[in-house]
N, C-alpha and C positions, 0 to 999 in steps of 0.2 A: 250739194244741198247746204245752204247757209241759213243760220237762224233768222236773218233779216229778210229772206226772200218771201214775197207774198205773190201768190199766183193770181192771174187775171180772172175776170168773171164777166158774165153777161150784164147788160144794163137793166135797171129797173128803178124803183123809187129809192133815192138815197136818203140816209139818215142825216148826213152832213153835220152841221154844227148844232142841230136841234137835239142831239143825244143828251138825255138827262138820267136815264136809268137802264142799266144792263144787268144781265144775270150770268153767273158762272154755273154751268151744269157739267155733269160728267159722271163716269163710273167711279166707284171708290178706288183709291190708290193711283189716281192719275196726276196728282200734284195740283189739284184745283185750289185748295186752301193756300198752298205756297204761292200760286199766281195771285190770289186775292191779297195776300200780304204784300206782294211786290207792287201791285197796282195801287193799293190804298195806304201803303206804309204802315199797315197794321201787323199784328203778330198773333193772329188767331191760331189756335192749335187744335188738331183733331188726331185721333188714333187711326192706324191703318186697318180698320176693321169695318165691314159694311154695317150700317145702322148706328154707328157711334153718334153721329150728328143728327139731332132731331129738331133743329131750329135753323132759321135763315140768318146768317150773319150779314150785317149791312155796314159798308164803309163808304168813304167819299174819296174821290180821286180828282186831282187837277190835271187836265189834258191840254196839250198844245192845240190851238185851233178851236177850243171851246171856252167861252167866256163865263162859264158857271161851273160849279162842282158837279161831278158825275157820280151818281149813286151806284154802287156795285153790290149786288146781292150774291152771296155764296150759298148755293143750295146744298142740301145733303147729297152725298154720293149715292147714285141709283144706277141700276142696270136697265130698267124698263119703266117707262112712264106709267104703264097700265097695271102694274102689280098692286095688289091690295095690301100695301104696307104703309106705316106712318110716314116714313121718309118720302115715299112716292106721292102720298096725298099732299104733303107740304110742298113738294116740287111742282105738282100740278096747279096748286093754288097760286103759287108765285108766278108761274108761266102764263096763266090765263089772266093775271092782273086783278085778282080779287082784292079789293080795298085800295092798295096803292095805285099810282098812275100806271097806264099800260107800258109794256116794255118797248124799248127802242131797239134792242139787239140781244141776242143770246150768244155767249161765247161757250162753245162746247170744248172742254179740255179732253184731249184724246191721248192715250198712252201709245207712243210710236212702237212700242214693243208688243202691243196687243191690239193691233188695228182692227181685225175682223170683229172682235167682240164689241169694241167701242163704237164702231160704225152703226150698230143697231140703234143706239140712242140717237145718233146723228140723223139717221133716217126718220125716226119718229118725230124729231123736232122739225125737220124739213117738211114732213107731211102735215104738221100743224101750222105751216105757213108763217113761221117766225123768221125774222131777219137773223141769219146765222153766220157766225165766223168760227172756223175750226182752228183751235190752238193745238198744233201737233207737238205735244210736249215730250220731254225725255228723249230728244233726238240723239243726244250724246250716248245714252245707254244703247239705243238702237244701233248706232254706228259701231260701238264696241262689240255688239253681238253679230255684226255682219249684215244688218238689216238696212236696206236703202229704200226709201219711199219717195216716189216722184210726186212732190207737192203740187207741181203745175198740172200734172195729169189728174190727180185726185181732185183738185179745184175745178178743172174743166168738167169732170164727171158729176160732181156735186152741184156745181153752179154757184159756189160760195167761196170766199177767200179761205185759203189754208195757210197758216203761218207756222213754219217750223220754229221751235223755240226750246230753251232750257230755262224753265221758270225759276229754279233755285239759284241760277246764276244771273237772272234778269236778262238773259239773252233773248232777243226777239220782241221785247216790250214795245219799242217805238213802232215796229211794223204792225204789231197787234192793234195798237191804238189807231193807227192809220186805217187799218182794215175795218175796224168798227165804225169809223166815221163815214165809210162808203158802203156799209153792209146793205144788202137788198133781199127782198123776199123772192124766193124761187123754189121750184120743186123739180128734182131730176126727172127726166122723161121715163127712165127705166125703174123708178122707185115703185115697189109694189103698193097697191091700194090696201087700205085697212081691211077690206073684205077678203083679201088673199090669205090673211092669217100670219101668225108670227113666224112660222117656218119659212115662208116666202121671204120675209124681211131678213132673216138670218142668212138664207142662201144668197140674197142680194149683197149683204155685207161681206160675206166670204168671197164672193166672186169679184167684187170691186177691190177688195184688199189684195187679192191675188194678181189683179191686173196692174196695180200701181206699185207693187212691192217686188223687190229682187233681193236675194240673199246670197251672201258668200258662204257656201256650205261648210268650208273649212273653219272659218271664224265662228260661225253659228254652232258648229259641232263642238268646238272647244268650249264655248260659253255654256252650251246646254249640258255638256258632260260635267263641267265644274259645278253648275247649279244642281244637277242631279246628285252628285257626290255629297255636296253640302247638305242637301235636303234629306238624303238617305241617313245621315247621322243626326241632324238637328230635329227631324220629325220621327225618328225611331222611337217606338214605345218605351224602350229601356234606356238606350244611350241618350235619347233626346231629353229624358227626365234628368239624367245625371248632368248633362250639359246645362240644363236650366238651373239646377241646384248650384252648380259650380259658378255660373254667371252671376246668380243672385248673391251667393256668398262672397264672391270677389267684389261685387258692387258695394255691399254693406261694409266690407273690410276697408275699402277705399274711403268711405265716409269718415271713419275714425283716423285713418292714416294721414289723410291730406287736410282735414279740417281743423287740426289742432292749433296751427299758427293763427288763423283768423279768429278762432274762439278765444285764444289767449289775448289777442289784441282788443277784442270787444270787451272782455272782462276787465282789462287794464283801463280801457277808456271810461267805462261806467264807474269803476272804482275811483278814478281820478275825478270824475264829475261829482260823485257823492261827497268826496273830500272837499271839493270846491264849495258845495252847498253848505257843508258844516263850517267852513271857514268864513263864508260871507254872511250867513244868517246867525242870529243869536240863538242859544239853546232854547228849545221849547217845542210846542206841538207843531208849529209850521215847519220848522227845520226837520223834525222827525218825519213829518208827512212827506216832504219832498225827497229827503235823502233816503229814507227807508221805504216809504210806501210807493212813491212814484219811480224814483231812479232804481232802487233795488228791485222792485217788482218788474219793471220793464227789462232790466238787465237779465233777470231770470228766464226771460223768453227770447230776447234778441240774441243772446249768446249762442243759441242753437240754430240761428239762421244759416250759417255756413253749411251745415249738414243738409238742410232742406234744399238749398239752392244746388248743392252738389248732387243730391239725389235726382232731382229733375233734370239736371244736365246730363247725367249718365243714362237715365231712362230715355231721354230724347235721342241720344246717340244710338242706343240699341234699337229704338223704333225706326229711326231713319235707315238703318242698315237692312231692315226687313226681318230682323230676328224675332221680334215680339210676335209677329204673325205665326212664325213656326212654333213658338212657345204656346200660342193659343191652340194650334193644331194638336200638340201633345197633350195639353191640359183638357181639351175637349173629350178625349177618350176617358180621362179620369172623371170629369164632371158627369158624364152619362152613367157611370157606374154608381154614382151616389144619388141618382134620381133627378139630376138637374139637366135642363136643356142646354145644348151647345151654345145657344145665343146668350146664355147667362154669363158667358165669359166677358162680354162687353160691359155690363153693369158691374160685375165683380172687379174687373180691371179698373174701371172708373172710380169705384169706391175706395181704391188705394189712395187716391188723391183726396176724396171727400165722399162720405156716404150719401150726402144729399143728391148730387147729380147721379150717383150710382143707382139710387132708388128710383129717381125720376126716369132714367134711361131704360128702366125695366118695362116702360110702356111699349117698347119695341117687341116684347114677347107677347104673342097673340093669345096663347092658351092661358086662361085665368089661373089655373093651378100652377103652371110653371112660373108665371109672373109673381104670384104671391110667395112662392117658395124662394125666389130670388130676392125679393124685397126683405123677407124676414132674416135672411142670412147675410145680406150685404154689409151690415155694420160690423160683422166679425172681421172684415178685411181691414188691415192696419192702415188707417188714413194718415194724412200728413199731420193732423192735430195730435196724433199720438207720438210723433217723432221726438219732440222735446222731452217727453216723459221717458221714452225708450233710451234716449241718449243719456239722460240724467241717471237713471237707475242702472243701466249697463256700465256706465262710468264708475258709479259707486261700487259696483260689484267687481269690476275688472279694471281698476285704475292702473294705468301704465302698461296694460296688455291689450294693444289694439286688435290683435288676432282673435283673442278670446272674446273681446267685446263685440267684434264683428260677427263672430259665430252666434253669440247670444242675440244680437240684433236681428240677424237673419232668422234665428229660431223663433223670434216673436212673430214674424210674418208667417212662418210655417205653422205655428201654433194657431194663429187666427184663421188661416186657411183650413187647417185640419178641423178646427171647431166648426167652421162653416159646413164642411163636407159631412161631418158627423151629424150636425143638426139637420141638413138636407136629407140624409139617409133616414134619420128617425122620423122626421115629419112626413117623408114620402111613404112611410109604412104605417102611419097613424092618422094624423089629421089631414094630410094632403096626399091621399092615395092617387096613383096614376103613373103613366109612362111619359117621360120627357120627349119633346119633339126633336128631330135631328137638326143639325146645324150645317149650313153651307158656308164655307170660309175660303176666301181667295188668298192665295199666297202671293204677296207682291214680289217684284224683282229685287234682287240684292242691289243695294246702292251704297255709294260712299257717303257717310254721314256728314252733315253740315255743321261745322263748329259754330258758325254764326247763329244758326237756328237753335242749337243747343244752349248757347250763351243767352240768347234772347228769352228762351223758354225758362231758363233758370232765373233770370232777372225778373220776368213777369210773375212767375210763381212765388218768388220771394216777396215781391212787392204786394202781391195779392194776399199772401199770408199775413203780412204786417198790417195792411189796410183792413182786412177782414177781422182779424183778431185784435188789432191795436186798441180800438176804443173799448172793446169788452174787457181786455186785459187790464188796461189802465183803471177802468171803473172798478173792477173787482179788486185790484190791488189796493186802491184807496179804501174801499169798503173793508177789505180784510185787515188793512193796517188799523183802521178805526176799531174794528171788532177785537183786534189783538192788543190794542193800546188802552182801551177804555172798558169799564170804568177804572180810574186810577186806584191802585192798591196802596194803602199806607205802608210805611216802612215797618217791617217786623222787628220785634225785640231782639231776635237773633242777629239780624243785620246790623242793628244799632250797636250791639255789643261788639261785633267784629270791627266796625268802623272806629269805635272808641279805642279798641286795642291797637288798631293801626295808627291812631293819632297820638298814642303815648310816646313821650320823648325818648324813652329808653329802648324802643323797639328798633332793631336794625332796618335799614331802608329796604332790603330785599324781602324781609319778613313782613314789613308794612305793606309793600306792594302786593304780596301774596294774599294778605288778609283783605285788602280792599278788593282784589279780584274775586275772592271767594264771596265777599259781601255783595258785590254787584251781581254775581251769578245767582245767588240765592234770591235776591230781590227781583231779578229778571224772571226767574222761575215762578215766584209768587205772583208777579204782575201778569204773566201769561195764564197761569192757572185761574186767576180771578177775573180775567177779561171775559167779554161776551163770547169770544171764540173759544176760550178755554172751557167755559161752562157748557157750550153747545157740544164741543168735542168730548168732554167728560161724560155728558149725558148719553151720547151715542157710542162711546168707546167700548163698553162691554160687548156690543154686538161684533165688533171687529177685533177684540182681544185675541180670540183663537187664531187669527191670522198673523199675530205678532205686531199689530198696530197699536200705538199709544194714542192719546187724545190728539196730539199734534198731527200725526199721520192721518188720523181719522178726519180731522178738519180738512186736510188736503184732498182726501177722497170725496168728501161731501161737496166742496166747492167745484170739483172737477165735473160734477154732473151738469153744471152750466156750460162748461167748455173744457175739454180734456187738457188743453195746453195751459190752463190756469193753474194746474197742480204745481208746476214748477215755480210760478210766481208766488203762489200761496206759501209754499214751503220756504221760499227765499225771504218773504216778509216775516214769517214766524221765526226763522233762524236769525234774522237781523235784529231781533229783540234781545238776544243774549249778549251779555257784556263781552264774552270771549270772542265774539265774531263781529268785527267792525265792517262797515260797508266797503272798505278798501280791499277786502279779501275777495277771492274768486267765489263765484256762485256755488260751484261744486264743493269747494273746500268748506264754505259756510254751512251748506246743508249736511255735508258729511259729518261735521262736528256737532250737530244737534244732539242734545241729550234728553233723556226722560227725567222724571222727577226723582228717580233713584240714582241718577248719574250715569246709567247705561246709555249707549248710543241708540238713537231712534232707528237709524238704518243699519241694523245688524245684517249680516249676509242673508240669514233666513228671512228676516222681515222685508229686505229689499227684493229678494227673489219672489216672495209672495206678492208684494206690491206690483212687481213687473207682470206677473201672470194675471193678476186681477185687472190691470189696465188693458191687457191684451184682449180679455174676454168680456169685460163688463160693458153694459150699455150706459155710457156716460156722456150723453149729448141730447139735450132736450130738443133742439131743432130737428134732429133726426127722427125723434118720436112724432113730432108734429107732421113731418113730411110723410111718414109711414101712415099716419092716420088719414091724411089727405089722399094719398095714392090708393089706399085700400078701401077707403070709404067707411071705415068703422074703427072706433077707438079700441075695440077688443084686440085687434092685431098689434097695435102699439103697446097695449098692456102686456100682451103675450111676449112681445119682443123684450120689453123692459124686465119682466119677471124672469123669463127663461135665461137671458144673457147674464143678468145680475146673479141669479142663483147658481148658474154654472161657474161663473167667475169666483164666487165665494167658495164653492166646494173644491175647485181645483187649487185655489190659493191656500185653503186650509190643508189640503194634502201636501202641497209643496212645503209649507212652513213646518208642519208637524213632522214630515218625513226628514227634512234637513236637521231638525232638532234631534230626532232619534239617531241620525247618522253622526251626531256630534258636531254639527255645524250650527252654531248659534248666532 
């Protein structure tokens, strides 16, 4: 069996070169989206969990023999066309051609390792009289498992082309395109009628699979034994959790251990760019705006891009291996104990990238109570927007100790998840009483991860982060620079006196330089305190003083309600106004050296730890509140989310700060 082989079929009406629109359908975990990416040159990404995809991806592909682009639709993964599920409704709408032009062909992506189950959907599509081509994917895995499928015999029984292929290696693509161009409508003579019921269709699929499949018992036994042994450990209620914690801890340690070099390069690049601006432009507001507001603000966010890209690279590798599905199995047991449905794992996992798609994917949960509970706790999951804040604060706390920083970083994720479980437990026994519905989760086969897919995923997520947050960050940086720079504060008498002393002819050069530095620092502090940002921060600062926050840190917290990642840029802009911190210094060093009005550091260990906890737990994302209001249909749930999360964050941060002070850590 070779990937390029296409079995013959009976004649009927060909599609030929009139093909303009085809659909990719299939069960979850069959490599359907991988095939979509191969056909269209796209890089769509889905998770290996049923119900993750709730929309139809559309791409365009150029085919030999077709003089116009071919639209390719990637449907959500489904097991049965007739189930009352959102993804099945979307698939049915696309397959019957509601709205767009009617289909020319349907490519059913079939997992060669799980042929009987996959043939059920094939049978349903053939019964609907679509032009069908079967893409027999993952044939390499099947061969390694000792499974041999006679593609010609399967094609003869189905009456449609069957193309063996390995989508992730692009093997079999030319044969698949050729098969689509000659696809025909047909219905197998032995296919049960719809009146016969689902059991008859399942029996037909199992019988057909048995007729066209042969297995090497020795090879299959070794593969099955290895899979069983791995699953016994990875899905064990105790050992599986330890493995999960170890994997996540190692992942976050790697973020700090490997990303230092690119971070340093980015810092040096932006420092040099800021210096170039200072050299080219005359001193004044324009130079300050570009060097401090724009360059300094962007540097405060872009410097953490390596960690974000590396995180998604590692997560993609884990997902490709099939491990994340095992982690879901382990976590499902935990979720049910806290009153959450097993299906909540999908939204909660998605929320680690961004709470917005996580909340929207909760539509897959049918029970209103379960859906609302999932929506309310999803923002507790540490999203990618929090990563720059985590990196900054853990670096301030554990500079030069990547292992400790990695543990603290992983602790942030565990704290957020723990707060979500605690909240679900409390809500489930108060305002959202009820029992969660059970979850059915398929464990995909173990696979060798694709470095190419992981690199592309890291690249796309990095570009998405920059494109999504870029305009917001630049705008807020400029606004924050203006708020921190204006109104201009007159030179104080104390500063004038120091400068006069420094200008005296009998003062040694070193003493004069020290006096000028002290004068500049005092004037900078006065300018910050008298600016719009300083006045706002000072007005609100008493509320956050028990957490160890001064007015500067308070300003950073307030601006982060617009977007969490803006916190780093805000602090970078505020720190850039101090004479002791020029733009050619690293972002972390500049922020670490920030001082309060009394000369003490802004980010003491206790204050940095309290700030880290606060950002883990607080609701600091206005778009998330908007989506919550839209998905729940009432503003009261968004208000509950804001009030509860912010209150919990304040209380826990207060305990952390005061506890560390009592322990002698200031």
